[in-house]
PDB file with SEQRES, HELIX, SHEET and CRYST1 records, atoms N, CA, C and O in Angstrom:
SEQRES   1 A   90  MET ALA TYR ARG LYS GLN CYS ASP ILE GLU ILE LEU ARG          
SEQRES   2 A   90  GLY ALA LYS ILE ILE GLY MET THR THR THR GLY ALA ALA          
SEQRES   3 A   90  LYS TYR GLN ASP VAL LEU GLN GLN VAL GLY PRO PRO ILE          
SEQRES   4 A   90  VAL VAL VAL GLU GLU ALA ALA GLU VAL LEU GLU ALA HIS          
SEQRES   5 A   90  ILE VAL THR SER LEU ASN SER TYR CYS GLN HIS LEU ILE          
SEQRES   6 A   90  LEU ILE GLY GLN SER LEU VAL VAL PHE LEU LEU ILE GLY          
SEQRES   7 A   90  PRO LEU LEU VAL PRO ILE TYR LEU LEU VAL GLY GLN              
HELIX    1 AA1 ALA A    2  ARG A   13  1                                  12    
HELIX    2 AA2 THR A   22  LYS A   27  1                                   6    
HELIX    3 AA3 GLN A   29  VAL A   35  1                                   7    
HELIX    4 AA4 ALA A   45  GLU A   47  5                                   3    
HELIX    5 AA5 GLU A   50  THR A   55  1                                   6    
SHEET    1 AA1 2 ILE A  39  VAL A  42  0                                        
SHEET    2 AA1 2 HIS A  63  LEU A  66  1                                        
SHEET    1 AA2 2 VAL A  72  ILE A  77  0                                        
SHEET    2 AA2 2 LEU A  80  TYR A  85 -1                                        
CRYST1    1.000    1.000    1.000  90.00  90.00  90.00 P 1           1          
ATOM      1  N   MET A   1      75.835  79.505  74.000  1.00  0.00           N  
ATOM      2  CA  MET A   1      75.816  80.953  74.025  1.00  0.00           C  
ATOM      3  C   MET A   1      74.841  81.474  75.080  1.00  0.00           C  
ATOM      4  O   MET A   1      75.099  82.506  75.699  1.00  0.00           O  
ATOM      5  N   ALA A   2      73.726  80.775  75.292  1.00  0.00           N  
ATOM      6  CA  ALA A   2      72.748  81.211  76.289  1.00  0.00           C  
ATOM      7  C   ALA A   2      73.354  81.170  77.681  1.00  0.00           C  
ATOM      8  O   ALA A   2      73.068  82.033  78.511  1.00  0.00           O  
ATOM      9  N   TYR A   3      74.194  80.167  77.940  1.00  0.00           N  
ATOM     10  CA  TYR A   3      74.853  80.074  79.246  1.00  0.00           C  
ATOM     11  C   TYR A   3      75.787  81.259  79.450  1.00  0.00           C  
ATOM     12  O   TYR A   3      75.840  81.829  80.539  1.00  0.00           O  
ATOM     13  N   ARG A   4      76.514  81.625  78.423  1.00  0.00           N  
ATOM     14  CA  ARG A   4      77.438  82.761  78.495  1.00  0.00           C  
ATOM     15  C   ARG A   4      76.678  84.059  78.789  1.00  0.00           C  
ATOM     16  O   ARG A   4      77.096  84.864  79.621  1.00  0.00           O  
ATOM     17  N   LYS A   5      75.549  84.242  78.085  1.00  0.00           N  
ATOM     18  CA  LYS A   5      74.747  85.445  78.292  1.00  0.00           C  
ATOM     19  C   LYS A   5      74.200  85.485  79.718  1.00  0.00           C  
ATOM     20  O   LYS A   5      74.190  86.545  80.343  1.00  0.00           O  
ATOM     21  N   GLN A   6      73.752  84.357  80.233  1.00  0.00           N  
ATOM     22  CA  GLN A   6      73.225  84.297  81.590  1.00  0.00           C  
ATOM     23  C   GLN A   6      74.321  84.615  82.610  1.00  0.00           C  
ATOM     24  O   GLN A   6      74.062  85.299  83.600  1.00  0.00           O  
ATOM     25  N   CYS A   7      75.531  84.129  82.378  1.00  0.00           N  
ATOM     26  CA  CYS A   7      76.668  84.452  83.253  1.00  0.00           C  
ATOM     27  C   CYS A   7      76.960  85.942  83.223  1.00  0.00           C  
ATOM     28  O   CYS A   7      77.197  86.551  84.267  1.00  0.00           O  
ATOM     29  N   ASP A   8      76.945  86.539  82.027  1.00  0.00           N  
ATOM     30  CA  ASP A   8      77.169  87.979  81.894  1.00  0.00           C  
ATOM     31  C   ASP A   8      76.120  88.772  82.675  1.00  0.00           C  
ATOM     32  O   ASP A   8      76.446  89.748  83.350  1.00  0.00           O  
ATOM     33  N   ILE A   9      74.875  88.349  82.579  1.00  0.00           N  
ATOM     34  CA  ILE A   9      73.785  89.032  83.281  1.00  0.00           C  
ATOM     35  C   ILE A   9      73.984  88.973  84.785  1.00  0.00           C  
ATOM     36  O   ILE A   9      73.808  89.979  85.473  1.00  0.00           O  
ATOM     37  N   GLU A  10      74.349  87.810  85.305  1.00  0.00           N  
ATOM     38  CA  GLU A  10      74.558  87.660  86.741  1.00  0.00           C  
ATOM     39  C   GLU A  10      75.727  88.514  87.230  1.00  0.00           C  
ATOM     40  O   GLU A  10      75.649  89.114  88.302  1.00  0.00           O  
ATOM     41  N   ILE A  11      76.792  88.571  86.463  1.00  0.00           N  
ATOM     42  CA  ILE A  11      77.954  89.394  86.827  1.00  0.00           C  
ATOM     43  C   ILE A  11      77.572  90.871  86.822  1.00  0.00           C  
ATOM     44  O   ILE A  11      77.911  91.604  87.751  1.00  0.00           O  
ATOM     45  N   LEU A  12      76.865  91.312  85.776  1.00  0.00           N  
ATOM     46  CA  LEU A  12      76.483  92.720  85.661  1.00  0.00           C  
ATOM     47  C   LEU A  12      75.482  93.129  86.735  1.00  0.00           C  
ATOM     48  O   LEU A  12      75.494  94.277  87.180  1.00  0.00           O  
ATOM     49  N   ARG A  13      74.623  92.216  87.156  1.00  0.00           N  
ATOM     50  CA  ARG A  13      73.676  92.536  88.234  1.00  0.00           C  
ATOM     51  C   ARG A  13      74.389  92.841  89.540  1.00  0.00           C  
ATOM     52  O   ARG A  13      73.877  93.605  90.358  1.00  0.00           O  
ATOM     53  N   GLY A  14      75.556  92.261  89.749  1.00  0.00           N  
ATOM     54  CA  GLY A  14      76.322  92.505  90.964  1.00  0.00           C  
ATOM     55  C   GLY A  14      77.208  93.733  90.898  1.00  0.00           C  
ATOM     56  O   GLY A  14      77.801  94.128  91.902  1.00  0.00           O  
ATOM     57  N   ALA A  15      77.303  94.345  89.716  1.00  0.00           N  
ATOM     58  CA  ALA A  15      78.181  95.502  89.538  1.00  0.00           C  
ATOM     59  C   ALA A  15      77.501  96.782  90.007  1.00  0.00           C  
ATOM     60  O   ALA A  15      76.290  96.949  89.857  1.00  0.00           O  
ATOM     61  N   LYS A  16      78.295  97.676  90.574  1.00  0.00           N  
ATOM     62  CA  LYS A  16      77.778  98.992  90.962  1.00  0.00           C  
ATOM     63  C   LYS A  16      77.775  99.947  89.773  1.00  0.00           C  
ATOM     64  O   LYS A  16      76.903 100.809  89.665  1.00  0.00           O  
ATOM     65  N   ILE A  17      78.749  99.793  88.883  1.00  0.00           N  
ATOM     66  CA  ILE A  17      78.854 100.644  87.691  1.00  0.00           C  
ATOM     67  C   ILE A  17      79.128  99.755  86.483  1.00  0.00           C  
ATOM     68  O   ILE A  17      79.977  98.865  86.530  1.00  0.00           O  
ATOM     69  N   ILE A  18      78.401 100.009  85.407  1.00  0.00           N  
ATOM     70  CA  ILE A  18      78.608  99.302  84.141  1.00  0.00           C  
ATOM     71  C   ILE A  18      78.962 100.355  83.107  1.00  0.00           C  
ATOM     72  O   ILE A  18      78.177 101.274  82.873  1.00  0.00           O  
ATOM     73  N   GLY A  19      80.113 100.242  82.491  1.00  0.00           N  
ATOM     74  CA  GLY A  19      80.530 101.213  81.485  1.00  0.00           C  
ATOM     75  C   GLY A  19      80.610 100.579  80.115  1.00  0.00           C  
ATOM     76  O   GLY A  19      81.136  99.476  79.960  1.00  0.00           O  
ATOM     77  N   MET A  20      80.082 101.285  79.110  1.00  0.00           N  
ATOM     78  CA  MET A  20      80.188 100.810  77.734  1.00  0.00           C  
ATOM     79  C   MET A  20      79.883 101.962  76.788  1.00  0.00           C  
ATOM     80  O   MET A  20      79.338 102.990  77.189  1.00  0.00           O  
ATOM     81  N   THR A  21      80.237 101.774  75.554  1.00  0.00           N  
ATOM     82  CA  THR A  21      79.934 102.766  74.529  1.00  0.00           C  
ATOM     83  C   THR A  21      78.461 102.641  74.141  1.00  0.00           C  
ATOM     84  O   THR A  21      77.802 101.661  74.489  1.00  0.00           O  
ATOM     85  N   THR A  22      77.950 103.640  73.417  1.00  0.00           N  
ATOM     86  CA  THR A  22      76.566 103.538  72.960  1.00  0.00           C  
ATOM     87  C   THR A  22      76.418 102.403  71.943  1.00  0.00           C  
ATOM     88  O   THR A  22      75.350 101.801  71.835  1.00  0.00           O  
ATOM     89  N   THR A  23      77.477 102.114  71.205  1.00  0.00           N  
ATOM     90  CA  THR A  23      77.455 100.973  70.279  1.00  0.00           C  
ATOM     91  C   THR A  23      77.324  99.673  71.063  1.00  0.00           C  
ATOM     92  O   THR A  23      76.537  98.799  70.699  1.00  0.00           O  
ATOM     93  N   GLY A  24      78.101  99.548  72.144  1.00  0.00           N  
ATOM     94  CA  GLY A  24      78.011  98.365  72.995  1.00  0.00           C  
ATOM     95  C   GLY A  24      76.649  98.250  73.645  1.00  0.00           C  
ATOM     96  O   GLY A  24      76.110  97.150  73.766  1.00  0.00           O  
ATOM     97  N   ALA A  25      76.080  99.384  74.068  1.00  0.00           N  
ATOM     98  CA  ALA A  25      74.752  99.372  74.688  1.00  0.00           C  
ATOM     99  C   ALA A  25      73.691  98.907  73.698  1.00  0.00           C  
ATOM    100  O   ALA A  25      72.768  98.183  74.071  1.00  0.00           O  
ATOM    101  N   ALA A  26      73.817  99.319  72.437  1.00  0.00           N  
ATOM    102  CA  ALA A  26      72.870  98.872  71.414  1.00  0.00           C  
ATOM    103  C   ALA A  26      73.060  97.388  71.118  1.00  0.00           C  
ATOM    104  O   ALA A  26      72.089  96.658  70.921  1.00  0.00           O  
ATOM    105  N   LYS A  27      74.317  96.948  71.087  1.00  0.00           N  
ATOM    106  CA  LYS A  27      74.620  95.552  70.790  1.00  0.00           C  
ATOM    107  C   LYS A  27      74.111  94.622  71.889  1.00  0.00           C  
ATOM    108  O   LYS A  27      73.609  93.534  71.606  1.00  0.00           O  
ATOM    109  N   TYR A  28      74.244  95.055  73.144  1.00  0.00           N  
ATOM    110  CA  TYR A  28      73.844  94.220  74.273  1.00  0.00           C  
ATOM    111  C   TYR A  28      72.565  94.732  74.925  1.00  0.00           C  
ATOM    112  O   TYR A  28      72.395  94.628  76.140  1.00  0.00           O  
ATOM    113  N   GLN A  29      71.680  95.278  74.123  1.00  0.00           N  
ATOM    114  CA  GLN A  29      70.438  95.842  74.629  1.00  0.00           C  
ATOM    115  C   GLN A  29      69.612  94.808  75.386  1.00  0.00           C  
ATOM    116  O   GLN A  29      69.013  95.133  76.412  1.00  0.00           O  
ATOM    117  N   ASP A  30      69.570  93.573  74.902  1.00  0.00           N  
ATOM    118  CA  ASP A  30      68.800  92.530  75.593  1.00  0.00           C  
ATOM    119  C   ASP A  30      69.390  92.214  76.964  1.00  0.00           C  
ATOM    120  O   ASP A  30      68.644  91.948  77.907  1.00  0.00           O  
ATOM    121  N   VAL A  31      70.712  92.239  77.090  1.00  0.00           N  
ATOM    122  CA  VAL A  31      71.368  92.004  78.376  1.00  0.00           C  
ATOM    123  C   VAL A  31      71.070  93.160  79.326  1.00  0.00           C  
ATOM    124  O   VAL A  31      70.732  92.934  80.487  1.00  0.00           O  
ATOM    125  N   LEU A  32      71.193  94.397  78.841  1.00  0.00           N  
ATOM    126  CA  LEU A  32      70.910  95.565  79.675  1.00  0.00           C  
ATOM    127  C   LEU A  32      69.456  95.588  80.125  1.00  0.00           C  
ATOM    128  O   LEU A  32      69.162  96.014  81.242  1.00  0.00           O  
ATOM    129  N   GLN A  33      68.551  95.138  79.278  1.00  0.00           N  
ATOM    130  CA  GLN A  33      67.140  95.088  79.640  1.00  0.00           C  
ATOM    131  C   GLN A  33      66.922  94.134  80.821  1.00  0.00           C  
ATOM    132  O   GLN A  33      66.109  94.405  81.704  1.00  0.00           O  
ATOM    133  N   GLN A  34      67.649  93.029  80.827  1.00  0.00           N  
ATOM    134  CA  GLN A  34      67.503  92.065  81.917  1.00  0.00           C  
ATOM    135  C   GLN A  34      68.223  92.516  83.180  1.00  0.00           C  
ATOM    136  O   GLN A  34      67.771  92.219  84.286  1.00  0.00           O  
ATOM    137  N   VAL A  35      69.336  93.231  83.031  1.00  0.00           N  
ATOM    138  CA  VAL A  35      70.070  93.744  84.186  1.00  0.00           C  
ATOM    139  C   VAL A  35      69.279  94.895  84.812  1.00  0.00           C  
ATOM    140  O   VAL A  35      69.176  94.986  86.035  1.00  0.00           O  
ATOM    141  N   GLY A  36      68.730  95.760  83.985  1.00  0.00           N  
ATOM    142  CA  GLY A  36      67.873  96.847  84.436  1.00  0.00           C  
ATOM    143  C   GLY A  36      68.539  97.922  85.271  1.00  0.00           C  
ATOM    144  O   GLY A  36      68.071  98.209  86.373  1.00  0.00           O  
ATOM    145  N   PRO A  37      69.637  98.538  84.779  1.00  0.00           N  
ATOM    146  CA  PRO A  37      70.246  99.616  85.564  1.00  0.00           C  
ATOM    147  C   PRO A  37      69.276 100.793  85.703  1.00  0.00           C  
ATOM    148  O   PRO A  37      68.713 101.245  84.706  1.00  0.00           O  
ATOM    149  N   PRO A  38      69.075 101.299  86.936  1.00  0.00           N  
ATOM    150  CA  PRO A  38      68.119 102.390  87.142  1.00  0.00           C  
ATOM    151  C   PRO A  38      68.658 103.765  86.752  1.00  0.00           C  
ATOM    152  O   PRO A  38      67.879 104.702  86.572  1.00  0.00           O  
ATOM    153  N   ILE A  39      69.975 103.901  86.620  1.00  0.00           N  
ATOM    154  CA  ILE A  39      70.587 105.180  86.262  1.00  0.00           C  
ATOM    155  C   ILE A  39      71.470 104.974  85.038  1.00  0.00           C  
ATOM    156  O   ILE A  39      72.283 104.051  84.999  1.00  0.00           O  
ATOM    157  N   VAL A  40      71.307 105.836  84.042  1.00  0.00           N  
ATOM    158  CA  VAL A  40      72.132 105.788  82.837  1.00  0.00           C  
ATOM    159  C   VAL A  40      72.828 107.144  82.706  1.00  0.00           C  
ATOM    160  O   VAL A  40      72.176 108.188  82.705  1.00  0.00           O  
ATOM    161  N   VAL A  41      74.156 107.118  82.597  1.00  0.00           N  
ATOM    162  CA  VAL A  41      74.948 108.331  82.424  1.00  0.00           C  
ATOM    163  C   VAL A  41      75.588 108.279  81.039  1.00  0.00           C  
ATOM    164  O   VAL A  41      76.212 107.282  80.677  1.00  0.00           O  
ATOM    165  N   VAL A  42      75.434 109.345  80.272  1.00  0.00           N  
ATOM    166  CA  VAL A  42      76.017 109.418  78.934  1.00  0.00           C  
ATOM    167  C   VAL A  42      77.051 110.539  78.923  1.00  0.00           C  
ATOM    168  O   VAL A  42      76.705 111.713  79.057  1.00  0.00           O  
ATOM    169  N   GLU A  43      78.305 110.176  78.764  1.00  0.00           N  
ATOM    170  CA  GLU A  43      79.410 111.145  78.663  1.00  0.00           C  
ATOM    171  C   GLU A  43      79.467 111.662  77.235  1.00  0.00           C  
ATOM    172  O   GLU A  43      79.157 110.927  76.297  1.00  0.00           O  
ATOM    173  N   GLU A  44      79.858 112.914  77.060  1.00  0.00           N  
ATOM    174  CA  GLU A  44      79.934 113.552  75.739  1.00  0.00           C  
ATOM    175  C   GLU A  44      78.587 113.446  75.024  1.00  0.00           C  
ATOM    176  O   GLU A  44      78.533 113.123  73.837  1.00  0.00           O  
ATOM    177  N   ALA A  45      77.519 113.715  75.738  1.00  0.00           N  
ATOM    178  CA  ALA A  45      76.168 113.587  75.184  1.00  0.00           C  
ATOM    179  C   ALA A  45      75.938 114.504  73.989  1.00  0.00           C  
ATOM    180  O   ALA A  45      75.123 114.194  73.120  1.00  0.00           O  
ATOM    181  N   ALA A  46      76.638 115.614  73.937  1.00  0.00           N  
ATOM    182  CA  ALA A  46      76.488 116.535  72.810  1.00  0.00           C  
ATOM    183  C   ALA A  46      77.001 115.921  71.513  1.00  0.00           C  
ATOM    184  O   ALA A  46      76.618 116.352  70.426  1.00  0.00           O  
ATOM    185  N   GLU A  47      77.861 114.924  71.622  1.00  0.00           N  
ATOM    186  CA  GLU A  47      78.458 114.292  70.449  1.00  0.00           C  
ATOM    187  C   GLU A  47      77.719 113.023  70.021  1.00  0.00           C  
ATOM    188  O   GLU A  47      78.038 112.439  68.986  1.00  0.00           O  
ATOM    189  N   VAL A  48      76.738 112.597  70.811  1.00  0.00           N  
ATOM    190  CA  VAL A  48      76.048 111.330  70.557  1.00  0.00           C  
ATOM    191  C   VAL A  48      74.668 111.604  69.966  1.00  0.00           C  
ATOM    192  O   VAL A  48      73.958 112.496  70.431  1.00  0.00           O  
ATOM    193  N   LEU A  49      74.295 110.852  68.960  1.00  0.00           N  
ATOM    194  CA  LEU A  49      72.971 110.997  68.372  1.00  0.00           C  
ATOM    195  C   LEU A  49      71.899 110.546  69.365  1.00  0.00           C  
ATOM    196  O   LEU A  49      72.101 109.601  70.127  1.00  0.00           O  
ATOM    197  N   GLU A  50      70.769 111.230  69.343  1.00  0.00           N  
ATOM    198  CA  GLU A  50      69.678 110.905  70.258  1.00  0.00           C  
ATOM    199  C   GLU A  50      69.234 109.455  70.109  1.00  0.00           C  
ATOM    200  O   GLU A  50      68.897 108.801  71.096  1.00  0.00           O  
ATOM    201  N   ALA A  51      69.233 108.954  68.879  1.00  0.00           N  
ATOM    202  CA  ALA A  51      68.808 107.573  68.636  1.00  0.00           C  
ATOM    203  C   ALA A  51      69.698 106.582  69.372  1.00  0.00           C  
ATOM    204  O   ALA A  51      69.214 105.563  69.862  1.00  0.00           O  
ATOM    205  N   HIS A  52      70.990 106.867  69.455  1.00  0.00           N  
ATOM    206  CA  HIS A  52      71.900 105.981  70.167  1.00  0.00           C  
ATOM    207  C   HIS A  52      71.625 106.011  71.665  1.00  0.00           C  
ATOM    208  O   HIS A  52      71.748 104.990  72.341  1.00  0.00           O  
ATOM    209  N   ILE A  53      71.257 107.167  72.182  1.00  0.00           N  
ATOM    210  CA  ILE A  53      70.939 107.272  73.604  1.00  0.00           C  
ATOM    211  C   ILE A  53      69.655 106.524  73.913  1.00  0.00           C  
ATOM    212  O   ILE A  53      69.583 105.785  74.895  1.00  0.00           O  
ATOM    213  N   VAL A  54      68.646 106.711  73.083  1.00  0.00           N  
ATOM    214  CA  VAL A  54      67.355 106.065  73.317  1.00  0.00           C  
ATOM    215  C   VAL A  54      67.482 104.551  73.283  1.00  0.00           C  
ATOM    216  O   VAL A  54      66.851 103.865  74.087  1.00  0.00           O  
ATOM    217  N   THR A  55      68.282 104.018  72.371  1.00  0.00           N  
ATOM    218  CA  THR A  55      68.432 102.566  72.303  1.00  0.00           C  
ATOM    219  C   THR A  55      69.189 102.005  73.502  1.00  0.00           C  
ATOM    220  O   THR A  55      69.107 100.808  73.779  1.00  0.00           O  
ATOM    221  N   SER A  56      69.928 102.858  74.219  1.00  0.00           N  
ATOM    222  CA  SER A  56      70.656 102.363  75.387  1.00  0.00           C  
ATOM    223  C   SER A  56      69.812 102.398  76.655  1.00  0.00           C  
ATOM    224  O   SER A  56      70.253 101.919  77.700  1.00  0.00           O  
ATOM    225  N   LEU A  57      68.605 102.956  76.580  1.00  0.00           N  
ATOM    226  CA  LEU A  57      67.725 103.015  77.741  1.00  0.00           C  
ATOM    227  C   LEU A  57      66.967 101.705  77.902  1.00  0.00           C  
ATOM    228  O   LEU A  57      66.805 100.941  76.951  1.00  0.00           O  
ATOM    229  N   ASN A  58      66.511 101.464  79.108  1.00  0.00           N  
ATOM    230  CA  ASN A  58      65.721 100.269  79.379  1.00  0.00           C  
ATOM    231  C   ASN A  58      64.480 100.664  80.157  1.00  0.00           C  
ATOM    232  O   ASN A  58      64.360 101.808  80.596  1.00  0.00           O  
ATOM    233  N   SER A  59      63.570  99.742  80.330  1.00  0.00           N  
ATOM    234  CA  SER A  59      62.309 100.054  81.002  1.00  0.00           C  
ATOM    235  C   SER A  59      62.487 100.323  82.496  1.00  0.00           C  
ATOM    236  O   SER A  59      61.569 100.836  83.137  1.00  0.00           O  
ATOM    237  N   TYR A  60      63.642  99.990  83.062  1.00  0.00           N  
ATOM    238  CA  TYR A  60      63.906 100.219  84.480  1.00  0.00           C  
ATOM    239  C   TYR A  60      64.595 101.559  84.741  1.00  0.00           C  
ATOM    240  O   TYR A  60      64.820 101.924  85.896  1.00  0.00           O  
ATOM    241  N   CYS A  61      64.927 102.286  83.691  1.00  0.00           N  
ATOM    242  CA  CYS A  61      65.662 103.539  83.829  1.00  0.00           C  
ATOM    243  C   CYS A  61      64.817 104.567  84.571  1.00  0.00           C  
ATOM    244  O   CYS A  61      63.710 104.902  84.150  1.00  0.00           O  
ATOM    245  N   GLN A  62      65.361 105.064  85.692  1.00  0.00           N  
ATOM    246  CA  GLN A  62      64.682 106.089  86.479  1.00  0.00           C  
ATOM    247  C   GLN A  62      65.319 107.458  86.283  1.00  0.00           C  
ATOM    248  O   GLN A  62      64.649 108.483  86.402  1.00  0.00           O  
ATOM    249  N   HIS A  63      66.617 107.472  85.983  1.00  0.00           N  
ATOM    250  CA  HIS A  63      67.344 108.724  85.806  1.00  0.00           C  
ATOM    251  C   HIS A  63      68.252 108.619  84.592  1.00  0.00           C  
ATOM    252  O   HIS A  63      68.974 107.636  84.425  1.00  0.00           O  
ATOM    253  N   LEU A  64      68.209 109.639  83.749  1.00  0.00           N  
ATOM    254  CA  LEU A  64      69.110 109.740  82.610  1.00  0.00           C  
ATOM    255  C   LEU A  64      69.927 111.008  82.798  1.00  0.00           C  
ATOM    256  O   LEU A  64      69.374 112.106  82.864  1.00  0.00           O  
ATOM    257  N   ILE A  65      71.239 110.855  82.885  1.00  0.00           N  
ATOM    258  CA  ILE A  65      72.136 111.985  83.093  1.00  0.00           C  
ATOM    259  C   ILE A  65      72.989 112.141  81.843  1.00  0.00           C  
ATOM    260  O   ILE A  65      73.746 111.243  81.478  1.00  0.00           O  
ATOM    261  N   LEU A  66      72.857 113.293  81.191  1.00  0.00           N  
ATOM    262  CA  LEU A  66      73.604 113.569  79.975  1.00  0.00           C  
ATOM    263  C   LEU A  66      74.658 114.618  80.287  1.00  0.00           C  
ATOM    264  O   LEU A  66      74.339 115.725  80.720  1.00  0.00           O  
ATOM    265  N   ILE A  67      75.906 114.263  80.065  1.00  0.00           N  
ATOM    266  CA  ILE A  67      77.020 115.163  80.333  1.00  0.00           C  
ATOM    267  C   ILE A  67      77.626 115.560  79.000  1.00  0.00           C  
ATOM    268  O   ILE A  67      77.971 114.699  78.191  1.00  0.00           O  
ATOM    269  N   GLY A  68      77.758 116.851  78.768  1.00  0.00           N  
ATOM    270  CA  GLY A  68      78.321 117.305  77.507  1.00  0.00           C  
ATOM    271  C   GLY A  68      78.504 118.803  77.527  1.00  0.00           C  
ATOM    272  O   GLY A  68      78.310 119.443  78.561  1.00  0.00           O  
ATOM    273  N   GLN A  69      78.875 119.366  76.397  1.00  0.00           N  
ATOM    274  CA  GLN A  69      79.149 120.789  76.309  1.00  0.00           C  
ATOM    275  C   GLN A  69      78.061 121.542  75.559  1.00  0.00           C  
ATOM    276  O   GLN A  69      78.193 122.741  75.315  1.00  0.00           O  
ATOM    277  N   SER A  70      77.022 120.873  75.204  1.00  0.00           N  
ATOM    278  CA  SER A  70      75.950 121.533  74.476  1.00  0.00           C  
ATOM    279  C   SER A  70      75.161 122.436  75.411  1.00  0.00           C  
ATOM    280  O   SER A  70      75.186 122.254  76.628  1.00  0.00           O  
ATOM    281  N   LEU A  71      74.467 123.401  74.845  1.00  0.00           N  
ATOM    282  CA  LEU A  71      73.604 124.260  75.641  1.00  0.00           C  
ATOM    283  C   LEU A  71      72.191 123.709  75.717  1.00  0.00           C  
ATOM    284  O   LEU A  71      71.289 124.360  76.245  1.00  0.00           O  
ATOM    285  N   VAL A  72      71.999 122.496  75.183  1.00  0.00           N  
ATOM    286  CA  VAL A  72      70.709 121.828  75.270  1.00  0.00           C  
ATOM    287  C   VAL A  72      70.917 120.547  76.058  1.00  0.00           C  
ATOM    288  O   VAL A  72      71.779 119.733  75.727  1.00  0.00           O  
ATOM    289  N   VAL A  73      70.123 120.377  77.098  1.00  0.00           N  
ATOM    290  CA  VAL A  73      70.172 119.172  77.913  1.00  0.00           C  
ATOM    291  C   VAL A  73      68.825 118.488  77.760  1.00  0.00           C  
ATOM    292  O   VAL A  73      67.789 119.152  77.714  1.00  0.00           O  
ATOM    293  N   PHE A  74      68.834 117.171  77.681  1.00  0.00           N  
ATOM    294  CA  PHE A  74      67.597 116.427  77.558  1.00  0.00           C  
ATOM    295  C   PHE A  74      67.289 115.753  78.883  1.00  0.00           C  
ATOM    296  O   PHE A  74      68.169 115.153  79.500  1.00  0.00           O  
ATOM    297  N   LEU A  75      66.046 115.851  79.319  1.00  0.00           N  
ATOM    298  CA  LEU A  75      65.608 115.289  80.578  1.00  0.00           C  
ATOM    299  C   LEU A  75      64.624 114.179  80.282  1.00  0.00           C  
ATOM    300  O   LEU A  75      63.706 114.360  79.481  1.00  0.00           O  
ATOM    301  N   LEU A  76      64.803 113.033  80.917  1.00  0.00           N  
ATOM    302  CA  LEU A  76      63.897 111.911  80.722  1.00  0.00           C  
ATOM    303  C   LEU A  76      62.781 112.013  81.750  1.00  0.00           C  
ATOM    304  O   LEU A  76      63.022 111.911  82.953  1.00  0.00           O  
ATOM    305  N   ILE A  77      61.574 112.213  81.276  1.00  0.00           N  
ATOM    306  CA  ILE A  77      60.403 112.272  82.153  1.00  0.00           C  
ATOM    307  C   ILE A  77      59.471 111.160  81.705  1.00  0.00           C  
ATOM    308  O   ILE A  77      58.782 111.279  80.693  1.00  0.00           O  
ATOM    309  N   GLY A  78      59.459 110.078  82.473  1.00  0.00           N  
ATOM    310  CA  GLY A  78      58.682 108.912  82.059  1.00  0.00           C  
ATOM    311  C   GLY A  78      59.191 108.430  80.720  1.00  0.00           C  
ATOM    312  O   GLY A  78      60.392 108.208  80.563  1.00  0.00           O  
ATOM    313  N   PRO A  79      58.305 108.262  79.746  1.00  0.00           N  
ATOM    314  CA  PRO A  79      58.743 107.815  78.422  1.00  0.00           C  
ATOM    315  C   PRO A  79      59.182 108.959  77.511  1.00  0.00           C  
ATOM    316  O   PRO A  79      59.566 108.710  76.368  1.00  0.00           O  
ATOM    317  N   LEU A  80      59.136 110.214  77.988  1.00  0.00           N  
ATOM    318  CA  LEU A  80      59.450 111.362  77.141  1.00  0.00           C  
ATOM    319  C   LEU A  80      60.870 111.850  77.342  1.00  0.00           C  
ATOM    320  O   LEU A  80      61.362 111.903  78.469  1.00  0.00           O  
ATOM    321  N   LEU A  81      61.523 112.205  76.260  1.00  0.00           N  
ATOM    322  CA  LEU A  81      62.847 112.828  76.294  1.00  0.00           C  
ATOM    323  C   LEU A  81      62.633 114.310  75.966  1.00  0.00           C  
ATOM    324  O   LEU A  81      62.404 114.668  74.811  1.00  0.00           O  
ATOM    325  N   VAL A  82      62.709 115.168  76.988  1.00  0.00           N  
ATOM    326  CA  VAL A  82      62.356 116.578  76.860  1.00  0.00           C  
ATOM    327  C   VAL A  82      63.598 117.452  76.792  1.00  0.00           C  
ATOM    328  O   VAL A  82      64.459 117.348  77.665  1.00  0.00           O  
ATOM    329  N   PRO A  83      63.722 118.325  75.766  1.00  0.00           N  
ATOM    330  CA  PRO A  83      64.880 119.214  75.710  1.00  0.00           C  
ATOM    331  C   PRO A  83      64.723 120.392  76.683  1.00  0.00           C  
ATOM    332  O   PRO A  83      63.641 120.966  76.808  1.00  0.00           O  
ATOM    333  N   ILE A  84      65.795 120.732  77.354  1.00  0.00           N  
ATOM    334  CA  ILE A  84      65.828 121.901  78.223  1.00  0.00           C  
ATOM    335  C   ILE A  84      66.972 122.771  77.703  1.00  0.00           C  
ATOM    336  O   ILE A  84      68.116 122.325  77.628  1.00  0.00           O  
ATOM    337  N   TYR A  85      66.654 124.007  77.349  1.00  0.00           N  
ATOM    338  CA  TYR A  85      67.638 124.910  76.784  1.00  0.00           C  
ATOM    339  C   TYR A  85      68.250 125.757  77.903  1.00  0.00           C  
ATOM    340  O   TYR A  85      67.535 126.455  78.622  1.00  0.00           O  
ATOM    341  N   LEU A  86      69.544 125.691  78.041  1.00  0.00           N  
ATOM    342  CA  LEU A  86      70.236 126.401  79.105  1.00  0.00           C  
ATOM    343  C   LEU A  86      70.746 127.738  78.600  1.00  0.00           C  
ATOM    344  O   LEU A  86      71.297 127.823  77.502  1.00  0.00           O  
ATOM    345  N   LEU A  87      70.565 128.779  79.394  1.00  0.00           N  
ATOM    346  CA  LEU A  87      71.084 130.096  79.067  1.00  0.00           C  
ATOM    347  C   LEU A  87      72.324 130.296  79.926  1.00  0.00           C  
ATOM    348  O   LEU A  87      72.223 130.424  81.146  1.00  0.00           O  
ATOM    349  N   VAL A  88      73.479 130.323  79.302  1.00  0.00           N  
ATOM    350  CA  VAL A  88      74.741 130.427  80.024  1.00  0.00           C  
ATOM    351  C   VAL A  88      75.428 131.720  79.603  1.00  0.00           C  
ATOM    352  O   VAL A  88      75.644 131.954  78.414  1.00  0.00           O  
ATOM    353  N   GLY A  89      75.772 132.562  80.578  1.00  0.00           N  
ATOM    354  CA  GLY A  89      76.464 133.801  80.274  1.00  0.00           C  
ATOM    355  C   GLY A  89      77.929 133.530  79.960  1.00  0.00           C  
ATOM    356  O   GLY A  89      78.541 132.629  80.535  1.00  0.00           O  
ATOM    357  N   GLN A  90      78.479 134.305  79.057  1.00  0.00           N  
ATOM    358  CA  GLN A  90      79.882 134.120  78.668  1.00  0.00           C  
ATOM    359  C   GLN A  90      80.780 134.987  79.479  1.00  0.00           C  
ATOM    360  O   GLN A  90      81.996 134.964  79.290  1.00  0.00           O  
TER     361      GLN A  90                                                      
END                                                                             
C-alpha cells in the first residue's frame, strides 16, 4: 500500500489541477499534505461546511478561493479563516 501511495503522490505532483470532493480531500489528507498544492479552489462553498474546507487545506496553501452564492466569503490570511461580508445590490 505504501508503494501505491507513493505512486499517487508522484503523479499528483506532476498535475496542474487536482480535483476531488471535500470528502476525498479529507480521506487523502496525508497525500495532499505531501503534494502541497499552493492553491485550493472550493466550488459551491456556500453549501460546504467550514470544517470540511479546513480539513482540505495543507500547510503549503497560499491561496484559498471559495466560489458560491453566499453573501459571505471567507479569506485565508495565514492560519486565519476570516469572513468578509459582501453587500450586493439587487
